[in-house]
PyMOL CGO cylinders between C-alpha atoms (Angstrom):
from pymol import cmd
from pymol.cgo import CYLINDER

trace = [
    CYLINDER, 110.21, 88.38, 105.08, 107.69, 86.08, 103.53, 0.3, 1, 1, 1, 1, 1, 1,
    CYLINDER, 107.69, 86.08, 103.53, 104.53, 86.81, 106.32, 0.3, 1, 1, 1, 1, 1, 1,
    CYLINDER, 104.53, 86.81, 106.32, 101.28, 87.85, 104.46, 0.3, 1, 1, 1, 1, 1, 1,
    CYLINDER, 101.28, 87.85, 104.46, 100.83, 91.85, 104.36, 0.3, 1, 1, 1, 1, 1, 1,
    CYLINDER, 100.83, 91.85, 104.36, 97.01, 91.27, 105.39, 0.3, 1, 1, 1, 1, 1, 1,
    CYLINDER, 97.01, 91.27, 105.39, 97.09, 88.58, 107.80, 0.3, 1, 1, 1, 1, 1, 1,
    CYLINDER, 97.09, 88.58, 107.80, 94.57, 87.41, 110.32, 0.3, 1, 1, 1, 1, 1, 1,
    CYLINDER, 94.57, 87.41, 110.32, 95.61, 89.64, 113.22, 0.3, 1, 1, 1, 1, 1, 1,
    CYLINDER, 95.61, 89.64, 113.22, 95.17, 92.61, 110.47, 0.3, 1, 1, 1, 1, 1, 1,
    CYLINDER, 95.17, 92.61, 110.47, 92.15, 91.64, 109.33, 0.3, 1, 1, 1, 1, 1, 1,
    CYLINDER, 92.15, 91.64, 109.33, 90.68, 90.89, 113.09, 0.3, 1, 1, 1, 1, 1, 1,
    CYLINDER, 90.68, 90.89, 113.09, 91.86, 94.57, 114.24, 0.3, 1, 1, 1, 1, 1, 1,
    CYLINDER, 91.86, 94.57, 114.24, 90.65, 96.31, 111.06, 0.3, 1, 1, 1, 1, 1, 1,
    CYLINDER, 90.65, 96.31, 111.06, 86.74, 94.51, 111.87, 0.3, 1, 1, 1, 1, 1, 1,
    CYLINDER, 86.74, 94.51, 111.87, 86.67, 96.03, 115.08, 0.3, 1, 1, 1, 1, 1, 1,
    CYLINDER, 86.67, 96.03, 115.08, 87.71, 99.73, 114.96, 0.3, 1, 1, 1, 1, 1, 1,
    CYLINDER, 87.71, 99.73, 114.96, 86.88, 101.33, 118.54, 0.3, 1, 1, 1, 1, 1, 1,
    CYLINDER, 86.88, 101.33, 118.54, 85.25, 104.98, 118.77, 0.3, 1, 1, 1, 1, 1, 1,
    CYLINDER, 85.25, 104.98, 118.77, 83.95, 104.87, 115.71, 0.3, 1, 1, 1, 1, 1, 1,
    CYLINDER, 83.95, 104.87, 115.71, 81.46, 107.45, 115.94, 0.3, 1, 1, 1, 1, 1, 1,
    CYLINDER, 81.46, 107.45, 115.94, 82.84, 111.02, 115.40, 0.3, 1, 1, 1, 1, 1, 1,
    CYLINDER, 82.84, 111.02, 115.40, 82.26, 113.47, 118.79, 0.3, 1, 1, 1, 1, 1, 1,
    CYLINDER, 82.26, 113.47, 118.79, 79.49, 115.88, 119.02, 0.3, 1, 1, 1, 1, 1, 1,
    CYLINDER, 79.49, 115.88, 119.02, 81.81, 118.36, 120.73, 0.3, 1, 1, 1, 1, 1, 1,
    CYLINDER, 81.81, 118.36, 120.73, 85.35, 117.69, 120.29, 0.3, 1, 1, 1, 1, 1, 1,
    CYLINDER, 85.35, 117.69, 120.29, 87.89, 120.31, 121.36, 0.3, 1, 1, 1, 1, 1, 1,
    CYLINDER, 87.89, 120.31, 121.36, 90.82, 119.00, 118.85, 0.3, 1, 1, 1, 1, 1, 1,
    CYLINDER, 90.82, 119.00, 118.85, 89.56, 117.29, 115.43, 0.3, 1, 1, 1, 1, 1, 1,
    CYLINDER, 89.56, 117.29, 115.43, 92.37, 116.54, 112.39, 0.3, 1, 1, 1, 1, 1, 1,
    CYLINDER, 92.37, 116.54, 112.39, 91.97, 114.87, 109.36, 0.3, 1, 1, 1, 1, 1, 1,
    CYLINDER, 91.97, 114.87, 109.36, 94.75, 112.82, 107.61, 0.3, 1, 1, 1, 1, 1, 1,
    CYLINDER, 94.75, 112.82, 107.61, 94.52, 111.49, 103.98, 0.3, 1, 1, 1, 1, 1, 1,
    CYLINDER, 94.52, 111.49, 103.98, 97.10, 109.20, 101.86, 0.3, 1, 1, 1, 1, 1, 1,
    CYLINDER, 97.10, 109.20, 101.86, 97.15, 110.47, 98.45, 0.3, 1, 1, 1, 1, 1, 1,
    CYLINDER, 97.15, 110.47, 98.45, 98.70, 107.44, 97.35, 0.3, 1, 1, 1, 1, 1, 1,
    CYLINDER, 98.70, 107.44, 97.35, 95.41, 105.10, 97.99, 0.3, 1, 1, 1, 1, 1, 1,
    CYLINDER, 95.41, 105.10, 97.99, 92.81, 107.90, 99.05, 0.3, 1, 1, 1, 1, 1, 1,
    CYLINDER, 92.81, 107.90, 99.05, 92.64, 106.26, 102.99, 0.3, 1, 1, 1, 1, 1, 1,
    CYLINDER, 92.64, 106.26, 102.99, 91.38, 108.77, 105.36, 0.3, 1, 1, 1, 1, 1, 1,
    CYLINDER, 91.38, 108.77, 105.36, 91.24, 109.04, 108.87, 0.3, 1, 1, 1, 1, 1, 1,
    CYLINDER, 91.24, 109.04, 108.87, 89.54, 111.94, 111.33, 0.3, 1, 1, 1, 1, 1, 1,
    CYLINDER, 89.54, 111.94, 111.33, 90.04, 111.87, 114.80, 0.3, 1, 1, 1, 1, 1, 1,
    CYLINDER, 90.04, 111.87, 114.80, 87.74, 113.85, 117.27, 0.3, 1, 1, 1, 1, 1, 1,
    CYLINDER, 87.74, 113.85, 117.27, 89.33, 114.30, 120.75, 0.3, 1, 1, 1, 1, 1, 1,
    CYLINDER, 89.33, 114.30, 120.75, 88.14, 115.77, 124.39, 0.3, 1, 1, 1, 1, 1, 1,
    CYLINDER, 88.14, 115.77, 124.39, 91.05, 116.27, 127.04, 0.3, 1, 1, 1, 1, 1, 1,
    CYLINDER, 91.05, 116.27, 127.04, 90.98, 115.88, 130.50, 0.3, 1, 1, 1, 1, 1, 1,
    CYLINDER, 90.98, 115.88, 130.50, 91.88, 118.61, 133.34, 0.3, 1, 1, 1, 1, 1, 1,
    CYLINDER, 91.88, 118.61, 133.34, 95.30, 117.21, 133.25, 0.3, 1, 1, 1, 1, 1, 1,
    CYLINDER, 95.30, 117.21, 133.25, 95.60, 117.41, 129.71, 0.3, 1, 1, 1, 1, 1, 1,
    CYLINDER, 95.60, 117.41, 129.71, 95.34, 113.63, 128.92, 0.3, 1, 1, 1, 1, 1, 1,
    CYLINDER, 95.34, 113.63, 128.92, 93.14, 112.25, 126.13, 0.3, 1, 1, 1, 1, 1, 1,
    CYLINDER, 93.14, 112.25, 126.13, 89.75, 111.84, 128.12, 0.3, 1, 1, 1, 1, 1, 1,
    CYLINDER, 89.75, 111.84, 128.12, 87.57, 111.13, 124.43, 0.3, 1, 1, 1, 1, 1, 1,
    CYLINDER, 87.57, 111.13, 124.43, 88.03, 110.01, 121.29, 0.3, 1, 1, 1, 1, 1, 1,
    CYLINDER, 88.03, 110.01, 121.29, 86.07, 109.70, 118.01, 0.3, 1, 1, 1, 1, 1, 1,
    CYLINDER, 86.07, 109.70, 118.01, 87.21, 108.68, 114.77, 0.3, 1, 1, 1, 1, 1, 1,
    CYLINDER, 87.21, 108.68, 114.77, 85.89, 108.02, 111.64, 0.3, 1, 1, 1, 1, 1, 1,
    CYLINDER, 85.89, 108.02, 111.64, 88.00, 105.71, 109.42, 0.3, 1, 1, 1, 1, 1, 1,
    CYLINDER, 88.00, 105.71, 109.42, 87.51, 105.26, 105.73, 0.3, 1, 1, 1, 1, 1, 1,
    CYLINDER, 87.51, 105.26, 105.73, 90.88, 103.48, 105.07, 0.3, 1, 1, 1, 1, 1, 1,
    CYLINDER, 90.88, 103.48, 105.07, 92.44, 100.26, 103.52, 0.3, 1, 1, 1, 1, 1, 1,
    CYLINDER, 92.44, 100.26, 103.52, 92.71, 97.15, 106.20, 0.3, 1, 1, 1, 1, 1, 1,
    CYLINDER, 92.71, 97.15, 106.20, 96.34, 98.44, 107.25, 0.3, 1, 1, 1, 1, 1, 1,
    CYLINDER, 96.34, 98.44, 107.25, 94.84, 101.54, 107.96, 0.3, 1, 1, 1, 1, 1, 1,
    CYLINDER, 94.84, 101.54, 107.96, 91.72, 100.65, 109.82, 0.3, 1, 1, 1, 1, 1, 1,
    CYLINDER, 91.72, 100.65, 109.82, 93.99, 98.13, 111.92, 0.3, 1, 1, 1, 1, 1, 1,
    CYLINDER, 93.99, 98.13, 111.92, 96.09, 101.16, 112.87, 0.3, 1, 1, 1, 1, 1, 1,
    CYLINDER, 96.09, 101.16, 112.87, 93.41, 103.01, 113.52, 0.3, 1, 1, 1, 1, 1, 1,
    CYLINDER, 93.41, 103.01, 113.52, 92.11, 100.33, 115.71, 0.3, 1, 1, 1, 1, 1, 1,
    CYLINDER, 92.11, 100.33, 115.71, 95.59, 100.13, 117.71, 0.3, 1, 1, 1, 1, 1, 1,
    CYLINDER, 95.59, 100.13, 117.71, 95.49, 103.91, 118.04, 0.3, 1, 1, 1, 1, 1, 1,
    CYLINDER, 95.49, 103.91, 118.04, 92.15, 104.03, 119.15, 0.3, 1, 1, 1, 1, 1, 1,
    CYLINDER, 92.15, 104.03, 119.15, 92.69, 100.90, 121.88, 0.3, 1, 1, 1, 1, 1, 1,
    CYLINDER, 92.69, 100.90, 121.88, 95.27, 102.77, 123.86, 0.3, 1, 1, 1, 1, 1, 1,
    CYLINDER, 95.27, 102.77, 123.86, 94.67, 106.32, 123.22, 0.3, 1, 1, 1, 1, 1, 1,
    CYLINDER, 94.67, 106.32, 123.22, 92.65, 107.19, 126.31, 0.3, 1, 1, 1, 1, 1, 1,
    CYLINDER, 92.65, 107.19, 126.31, 94.67, 108.60, 129.15, 0.3, 1, 1, 1, 1, 1, 1,
    CYLINDER, 94.67, 108.60, 129.15, 97.62, 109.59, 126.82, 0.3, 1, 1, 1, 1, 1, 1,
    CYLINDER, 97.62, 109.59, 126.82, 99.44, 113.48, 126.53, 0.3, 1, 1, 1, 1, 1, 1,
    CYLINDER, 99.44, 113.48, 126.53, 99.89, 115.07, 123.34, 0.3, 1, 1, 1, 1, 1, 1,
    CYLINDER, 99.89, 115.07, 123.34, 103.49, 114.56, 124.02, 0.3, 1, 1, 1, 1, 1, 1,
    CYLINDER, 103.49, 114.56, 124.02, 102.94, 110.60, 124.31, 0.3, 1, 1, 1, 1, 1, 1,
    CYLINDER, 102.94, 110.60, 124.31, 101.05, 110.73, 121.30, 0.3, 1, 1, 1, 1, 1, 1,
    CYLINDER, 101.05, 110.73, 121.30, 103.79, 112.58, 119.15, 0.3, 1, 1, 1, 1, 1, 1,
    CYLINDER, 103.79, 112.58, 119.15, 106.68, 109.72, 120.89, 0.3, 1, 1, 1, 1, 1, 1,
    CYLINDER, 106.68, 109.72, 120.89, 103.86, 107.10, 119.45, 0.3, 1, 1, 1, 1, 1, 1,
    CYLINDER, 103.86, 107.10, 119.45, 103.56, 108.62, 115.80, 0.3, 1, 1, 1, 1, 1, 1,
    CYLINDER, 103.56, 108.62, 115.80, 107.53, 109.64, 115.50, 0.3, 1, 1, 1, 1, 1, 1,
    CYLINDER, 107.53, 109.64, 115.50, 108.36, 106.33, 116.71, 0.3, 1, 1, 1, 1, 1, 1,
    CYLINDER, 108.36, 106.33, 116.71, 105.96, 104.68, 113.85, 0.3, 1, 1, 1, 1, 1, 1,
    CYLINDER, 105.96, 104.68, 113.85, 107.20, 107.04, 111.30, 0.3, 1, 1, 1, 1, 1, 1,
    CYLINDER, 107.20, 107.04, 111.30, 110.61, 106.20, 112.23, 0.3, 1, 1, 1, 1, 1, 1,
    CYLINDER, 110.61, 106.20, 112.23, 110.44, 102.52, 112.19, 0.3, 1, 1, 1, 1, 1, 1,
    CYLINDER, 110.44, 102.52, 112.19, 108.36, 102.56, 108.64, 0.3, 1, 1, 1, 1, 1, 1,
    CYLINDER, 108.36, 102.56, 108.64, 110.93, 104.58, 107.12, 0.3, 1, 1, 1, 1, 1, 1,
    CYLINDER, 110.93, 104.58, 107.12, 113.88, 102.16, 108.43, 0.3, 1, 1, 1, 1, 1, 1,
    CYLINDER, 113.88, 102.16, 108.43, 115.36, 104.91, 110.95, 0.3, 1, 1, 1, 1, 1, 1,
    CYLINDER, 115.36, 104.91, 110.95, 114.79, 103.08, 114.05, 0.3, 1, 1, 1, 1, 1, 1,
    CYLINDER, 114.79, 103.08, 114.05, 114.44, 99.28, 114.64, 0.3, 1, 1, 1, 1, 1, 1,
    CYLINDER, 114.44, 99.28, 114.64, 111.55, 99.06, 116.70, 0.3, 1, 1, 1, 1, 1, 1,
    CYLINDER, 111.55, 99.06, 116.70, 108.16, 100.68, 116.20, 0.3, 1, 1, 1, 1, 1, 1,
    CYLINDER, 108.16, 100.68, 116.20, 108.13, 101.86, 119.96, 0.3, 1, 1, 1, 1, 1, 1,
    CYLINDER, 108.13, 101.86, 119.96, 106.13, 100.90, 123.41, 0.3, 1, 1, 1, 1, 1, 1,
    CYLINDER, 106.13, 100.90, 123.41, 102.88, 101.49, 122.05, 0.3, 1, 1, 1, 1, 1, 1,
    CYLINDER, 102.88, 101.49, 122.05, 100.87, 98.23, 122.31, 0.3, 1, 1, 1, 1, 1, 1,
    CYLINDER, 100.87, 98.23, 122.31, 100.62, 96.18, 118.96, 0.3, 1, 1, 1, 1, 1, 1,
    CYLINDER, 100.62, 96.18, 118.96, 102.35, 97.87, 116.07, 0.3, 1, 1, 1, 1, 1, 1,
    CYLINDER, 102.35, 97.87, 116.07, 104.71, 94.82, 115.87, 0.3, 1, 1, 1, 1, 1, 1,
    CYLINDER, 104.71, 94.82, 115.87, 101.87, 93.50, 113.30, 0.3, 1, 1, 1, 1, 1, 1,
    CYLINDER, 101.87, 93.50, 113.30, 102.87, 95.64, 111.00, 0.3, 1, 1, 1, 1, 1, 1,
    CYLINDER, 102.87, 95.64, 111.00, 106.00, 94.23, 110.25, 0.3, 1, 1, 1, 1, 1, 1,
    CYLINDER, 106.00, 94.23, 110.25, 104.95, 92.62, 106.95, 0.3, 1, 1, 1, 1, 1, 1,
    CYLINDER, 104.95, 92.62, 106.95, 104.53, 96.43, 105.45, 0.3, 1, 1, 1, 1, 1, 1,
    CYLINDER, 104.53, 96.43, 105.45, 108.00, 97.65, 106.22, 0.3, 1, 1, 1, 1, 1, 1,
    CYLINDER, 108.00, 97.65, 106.22, 109.14, 96.95, 102.45, 0.3, 1, 1, 1, 1, 1, 1,
    CYLINDER, 109.14, 96.95, 102.45, 105.80, 97.95, 101.15, 0.3, 1, 1, 1, 1, 1, 1,
    CYLINDER, 105.80, 97.95, 101.15, 106.48, 101.70, 101.42, 0.3, 1, 1, 1, 1, 1, 1,
    CYLINDER, 106.48, 101.70, 101.42, 103.19, 102.67, 99.37, 0.3, 1, 1, 1, 1, 1, 1,
    CYLINDER, 103.19, 102.67, 99.37, 101.13, 101.11, 102.55, 0.3, 1, 1, 1, 1, 1, 1,
    CYLINDER, 101.13, 101.11, 102.55, 103.18, 103.51, 105.33, 0.3, 1, 1, 1, 1, 1, 1,
    CYLINDER, 103.18, 103.51, 105.33, 101.15, 106.59, 105.02, 0.3, 1, 1, 1, 1, 1, 1,
    CYLINDER, 101.15, 106.59, 105.02, 97.85, 104.52, 105.70, 0.3, 1, 1, 1, 1, 1, 1,
    CYLINDER, 97.85, 104.52, 105.70, 99.55, 103.33, 108.71, 0.3, 1, 1, 1, 1, 1, 1,
    CYLINDER, 99.55, 103.33, 108.71, 100.22, 106.13, 109.83, 0.3, 1, 1, 1, 1, 1, 1,
    CYLINDER, 100.22, 106.13, 109.83, 96.82, 108.29, 109.33, 0.3, 1, 1, 1, 1, 1, 1,
    CYLINDER, 96.82, 108.29, 109.33, 95.53, 107.81, 112.79, 0.3, 1, 1, 1, 1, 1, 1,
    CYLINDER, 95.53, 107.81, 112.79, 98.53, 108.34, 114.57, 0.3, 1, 1, 1, 1, 1, 1,
    CYLINDER, 98.53, 108.34, 114.57, 99.22, 111.54, 113.19, 0.3, 1, 1, 1, 1, 1, 1,
    CYLINDER, 99.22, 111.54, 113.19, 95.46, 112.76, 113.01, 0.3, 1, 1, 1, 1, 1, 1,
    CYLINDER, 95.46, 112.76, 113.01, 95.25, 111.83, 116.84, 0.3, 1, 1, 1, 1, 1, 1,
    CYLINDER, 95.25, 111.83, 116.84, 98.82, 113.85, 117.75, 0.3, 1, 1, 1, 1, 1, 1,
    CYLINDER, 98.82, 113.85, 117.75, 97.41, 116.76, 115.87, 0.3, 1, 1, 1, 1, 1, 1,
    CYLINDER, 97.41, 116.76, 115.87, 93.80, 116.58, 117.23, 0.3, 1, 1, 1, 1, 1, 1,
    CYLINDER, 93.80, 116.58, 117.23, 95.22, 116.58, 120.89, 0.3, 1, 1, 1, 1, 1, 1,
    CYLINDER, 95.22, 116.58, 120.89, 97.68, 119.45, 119.97, 0.3, 1, 1, 1, 1, 1, 1,
    CYLINDER, 97.68, 119.45, 119.97, 94.80, 121.43, 118.78, 0.3, 1, 1, 1, 1, 1, 1,
    CYLINDER, 94.80, 121.43, 118.78, 92.91, 120.61, 121.92, 0.3, 1, 1, 1, 1, 1, 1,
    CYLINDER, 92.91, 120.61, 121.92, 95.52, 121.78, 124.20, 0.3, 1, 1, 1, 1, 1, 1,
    CYLINDER, 95.52, 121.78, 124.20, 96.28, 124.90, 122.16, 0.3, 1, 1, 1, 1, 1, 1,
    CYLINDER, 96.28, 124.90, 122.16, 92.58, 125.86, 122.55, 0.3, 1, 1, 1, 1, 1, 1,
    CYLINDER, 92.58, 125.86, 122.55, 92.94, 125.15, 126.17, 0.3, 1, 1, 1, 1, 1, 1,
    CYLINDER, 92.94, 125.15, 126.17, 95.43, 127.97, 126.85, 0.3, 1, 1, 1, 1, 1, 1,
    CYLINDER, 95.43, 127.97, 126.85, 93.29, 130.51, 125.09, 0.3, 1, 1, 1, 1, 1, 1,
]
cmd.load_cgo(trace, "trace")
């Protein structure tokens, strides 16, 4: 694939990350780091009465790919259940690893197709999705207790 790794779409997404402030009173919070490049994403969530993400905040210290992924995650996470977030994380992980043909149904993830052959970049792309899935699971578990 000859498409550039850092294309205009990736750079635009990286430059405009939504929900870029941590929540003051999260019900769940998770941080993920990439040991390869040092990227770090922390995600906070609050859930609604139906077990869906009602509020999200994040702190993103990552490369352009990690920032773009955090944008795509945050742009579509509100209203999602922990099961939907797990499915998105698992689909993205499988696609990057080459065990599935597509990134799943989360909007926009196909923008990372040029990164498929750059395995050292995969961890950064997964960070936001791993963190939001863990934060939502944590929030639900706290609500049960």
